[in-house]
N, C-alpha and C positions, 0 to 999 in steps of 0.2 A: 225254512225247513219244511218239507211236505209231509203229509201223514204217512206216505208210502216208504219214506226213508227213514222212519223210526224203527228202532230195534228194541229188544227186550231189556238192554242195559242202559237205555236212555232214562234220564231223571225227568219226572213230570212235576210241574208247579201248578197247582190248581188256582183258578182265578176266583174261587169262592172265599170268603173270610174264614179264618180257622175256627172250628167248632170248640165249644167249652168241653173239654175232655174230662178224664178222671181227675186231673190236678188243675183246679181253677187257677192256682197261681202260675202254673206252667202256660196256661192259656194267655194269661195277661202278659207274661214276659215275652211270649213268642208273637205278640201282636205287633205288626209292622204297618206303617202308612203306605199310600199309594207310590209315593216317590221312591221307597225302597223296593218295592214289588216289581215296578216296571222295568228297571234296569236288570234285575235277575232274570225276568222272563226273556228280555232281549238277548241275554247271555246265553241262556239254555236253549231257546227255540229259534233264535235268529230274528230276522226282520219279520214285521207284522204281515208283509205281503205274502209269506209262505203259509200262513194260517187261513184255512178254509173252513166253511160251514160243515162239510162232510167229515173233516178231520176232528172237529170238536164234538160232533155227534158220536162218532166211534169211540172217542176217549171217554165220553160220559157213559156210553153203553158198557164199555169195558169196566168201568168202576162199579156199575149197578148190576152186574150179571148175577144170575140166581145163585151160583155157587159161592159167591162171596158174601151173601147175606147171613146174618147170624141167626142162630136157632133161638127159640123162645127162652130156653134156659140161660144161654149166654147172655141174652139181652137183660134178663132179671139180674144176673150176677153183676153185669156192669153197672146198672142203675143202682144196686145195693152199695157197690164200691164207691160210686160217685157220691151218694149221699153221706157216706162215712167220711170220705176226703173233705167234703164240703164242711161237715161238722167239725172236723180237726182244724181246718183252716180258720173257721170263725173262733174257735178256742184260742189258737195261736194269736190271732189279731187281738182279741180282747186282752190277753197277757201283755202284749206289746204296748197296748194303749195304756194299760194300768201302770207299766214301769214308766212310760213317758210322763204321765201325770205326776208320779212320784218325784221324778226328777225336777219337774217345773216347779212343784211345791217347795222342794229343798232349795232350789236357786232363789225363789222368792223369799224364803225365810232368811237365807244368808244376806240377800241385798237389804232386807228390812233391819236386820241386826247391825249390818255396817252403817246403814243411815242413822240408826239410833246412836251408834257410838260417836259418829261425826257430829250429830246435832247436840250430844252431851258436851262434847269437847267445845263447840261453838258457843253453847249457853253460858259457859264460864266467862266469856269475854263479851258476847252480845246476846243476852237472855231472850230478847224478842225474836231474834233470827233462829235461835236454837230450838225454841219451843214450838215454832211454826211447823218443822219437819218431824218433830219428836211424836212417837207413838203414844197413844193414851196409857198403855200398860206401863211404859217406861216413866210417864209423868207420875202415875199414881204410886209407884214403888220406889223411884230414885229422885231425890231432890234436884231441882234445877241448879246447874252451876257447881255440882259437887265434884266433877272430874275436871281437872285442869292440865295444862301442858306448858312447858317452858323450854327455852333454847339452852342446850348445854354449851357452856363456854370452856373450850380446851385451852390448857396451859400453852403459852407461847413456846415455839420451838427454840431449843437451845442447842447450838451445834457443839458436837463432841469434839473438842480440840485434840484429845488424845488419838483419835482416828485420823484427823488431818495430819497431825504431826507424824503419825506412822507411815501414811502414805508418802508425805514429802521426804521423810528420812529414806524410805525404800528407794524413791526416785533419785534422790541426791546420791545415795550409795551406788546404785547401778550406773549413774553417769560418771561418778568418779572411778569406778572399775573399768568402764570403757574408756575413759581418758587415760587411765594408768597404762592400759594394754596398748593404746595407740602411741603413747609416749615411748614405751619400750620398743615397739615396732619402729617407730621413727628414729630412734637411737640406734638400733641395729642397722636400719637403712643408711643412716648417715655414716657409720663405721664403714659399711660396705662401699658406699660412694667415695669415701675418703681414700680407701685402699685403691679403688679403681683409677681415680684421678691422679694419685701419686704415681701409678705406673704409667698413665698417659703422659705425665710430666717428664718422667724418665725418658720416654721414646722422643718427646719433642726436644729435650736437651741433647740427645745423642745425634740430632740432625735430620730426623726423618721428616717428611712433609705430611703434616696432618690437615685434614679437611673435614668439612660437615658433610655427611652423607645424607641423601634423600632417596630411599629405595622403597619399593612397595611393602617389603617385609621388615624394614629396619630404618630408623632415623636416629642418627647419632655421629660419633666420631669415626673416621676412617684414616687410613694411611696409604699413601701412593708410594709403591715400591717399585713401579715399572720405570721405563726408560723413555717415555713420551716426550718429557721435557729436554731429554738429551739428544733427540733427533731420531728416535726409533719410530718406524712406521709399521710395527707388528700389530696384529689384530688385537692381542691381549694388551689392555693398558696397565695392568698391574695394580689393582685396587683391592684393599683388604678392609674389612670392618673390624672395629675394636669393640668387642661385645663383652659384657660383664656376665659371669656365671652366678650361680646361686651363692657361692662362697665369696664373692666380691673380687674375684681374680680376673684379670684381663685376658680375653681369648682373641687370637688373631684368626679370622675366618676369610681366606682369600677367595676371590670369585672363581667360578669354573671348577673344573676337576683339580684334584690335588696332584701335583707334578712330583714324579719320582725318577726321572730320567735325567742322566748326565752324558755328556759327550765323551766317546772313547775313540782313540786313534790307535790303529795297529798296523805294524809293518810286516809285510809278507814277502819272502824271497824264494825264488825257484830252488827246489831240491828234488833231483830225480824226475824232473818232468812235472812236478806238482809244486803249488805255492804252499809254504809252511810259515806259520806265524812265528816270528822271531823276537818280537817286542810289542808291547802294548802299554799304553798310559790312558787313564781316565781321570777327570776332573774330580778332585776331593772336595766335597761340599759339607759332609756330616760335621756337626759341631758337638763338642763334649757336653756342654752344659745346655739344657733345653729351656731357656728362658724367652721372653717375648722379643728381645732384641735379636737373639740368634734366629728365632723363627722368621722374623721379617728378612734377615739377611739370606737365610736359606731359600725363602720364596723368591727373593730377587735374583739369586744365583741360578736357581732352577728355571726362572723365566728367561734369564739370558742364555742358558743352555738350550732351552727349547726354541727361541728365536734364532740362535746360531745354526742349529741343524735345518730349521726351516729355510734359511737363506741359502745354506749349501744345498740342499734338496732343490731349490728353485733354480740355482745356477747350473745344476746338471743338465737341465734342458738346453741351456745356452752353450755349454761345452760338450754337448753329445758328440759332435764330430770328431772330438779328440779321444773318443773312447771311454769317456766318464760316464758311468751308468748308475742307476739307482734301482737296487734289488729290494723288492718286497716292501717298498716305502720306508724302510728304516735302516738301509745300509747303502753307503755310497762307495763305489769301487773307483779308484784313481790309479790307472796303469801309468808307470814310469819305465824307463829303460831297463833298470837293474833291479827293480823292486816294484812292489804294489801296495798302495795305501788303502786301508779300510777304515772309513769313518762311519760310526754308528752310535746309537744311544742304548745305554744299559741302565738297569736299576741301581739305586743307591746301595742295595745289599750286595751287589755283584762287583762293585768297584774295588773291594778289598781283595777279592779273588784275582782280579786282573793285575794287581801289584805284586802277586806272589811269583810272577816270572822273573827270570834271572836279570840282573841289572847289566845287560850288555849294551853294546853301542846302539842297537836298534831302538832299545827302550828310551834311550836319550834322544834319539831322532824323533820317536813318537811324542815324547814329551815336548820337544821343542815345536813340532807341528801343532800340537794341541794349543800351546800357548800362542803361536802365531796366528791361528784361527781366531782366537778370542781377541787379539790385538786388531786384527783386520775388521772385525765386527764393530769394535769401538771407533775405528777409523771411519767406518760407513756411517756410524751414528753422528760423528762430528762433521762429515761432509754433508749430510742431510740438514743438520742444524744450521750450518753456514749458508746453505742454500734457502733455507726457510728464513733466515735473518737478512738476507741479501735484498737489495731494492729491486723490485720487479721491473722487467723491461717494459717498454710502452706496448700498447695492445696491438699497434700496427707493425711492430718490429717482428721480423721473421728470422728464425735461427734454425740451422740445420744440426746443431750440436744437441744431442740428447743422450741421456744416460740409459734409456730404455733398452734392455736386452744386453747390458754390460755387466760382466762379472766382476765383482769387487773383492771377493774372498778367495775362491778357488783358482782364478786366473793368475794372481800374483804368486800364489803358493806353488802351482804347477810349473810356471814359468822359472821360478827361482830353483826348484828341484830338478827340472829336466834339462836346463841349460848346461850345467857343468858336465854331465856324463856326455851330452852330445859334443860339447866342446872338446872333451878329452878324446872321443873317438875321432872327431875331425882332425885334432892334431896328430894322433897316431897315424891317421890315413895320410896326412900331409908328409909326415916324416918318413913313412915307408916309400911314398912316391919320390920323395927328395933322394933317398938313399939309392932307389933304383935308377934314377936318372944320373947320379954320380958314377955308378958303376959302369954305365954305358959310356 
């Protein structure tokens, strides 16, 4: 930093040692060595290369300018104040030194008293060693060996057996209470398990197929109410878990969504250009008593109804050329010469309302068709089971006979119901032709 770049706000640090000002203690405290001054100069003025002789002369001249010199009165006042401060400093120093001497004397006295005490104790055991370090004042006033010491022997520790017995009694009581509660809980659990396994035994005696289930959320007993062993190829295998509730009762929980649909067959005949429902019949599955056996039976029957409608809906694609259609995915329309058959699924609650129709001949026909559909599905199961048990053909044998795309339920029903009216119409036509030929 050059002298020309300095301003009035810059801070100057003098290279001269600090003078002894009014307060000598302040001068002593503010004294710093050269290793502390040089870094401060480098921080305030920059590198030494920027310091020139001219800048130093100007700085010295600025400090010793005539208007900064003190007047004779001010100089005399400062000298008087300095002398007063120096005298005060000397008084303070003398007082501090006197206090320090007093404390040192007190410490020496305490140490001498402690040494005499220890020496007097040692003199009772070893007089020669004790008198060596003993002060002359103590020797002249206190006889040697007059102060002694001995080890205090404490009485042997006697264990309080009442406390031990109290802790033991408390621990045994707490353990007995926990064991009693565990026994009660195990007894209740045993009763619940007994009730559960008695109900499982009743199910096994009734002829149901029980098996051990291993599922992500359940491991225990299960029942198979499906028709997989009877030849069914339906996607739902019909497996339910036998769970135990908090009361020990057996609860049957079937896989998948709960089924509530049954098959319904309705007969519709033309009237004034429109088809009118003249008879309807739905499978009756509701059971009066709601026990575990009936729940399993109901689940089996509802699964059979679901599979039956699934097979009927699948066969509508095969028999589509005969006018059989599937409407809205839950209603199959089978047109016949004199009537129309509607096959659909309804809720269990709606099957009673379907029975309220008059018991006419069409209702009997609907009931017969419903029973026939169930029998045809059972026949299909038996056929599949027979094919599964039959000896397979050699790998190199080729056969053109295949059941793929063949209707096993709707086609026999439609053929049976459609042939008699067609036969009657054909016979009527033949009779008319015969009569006409005879008249000629």
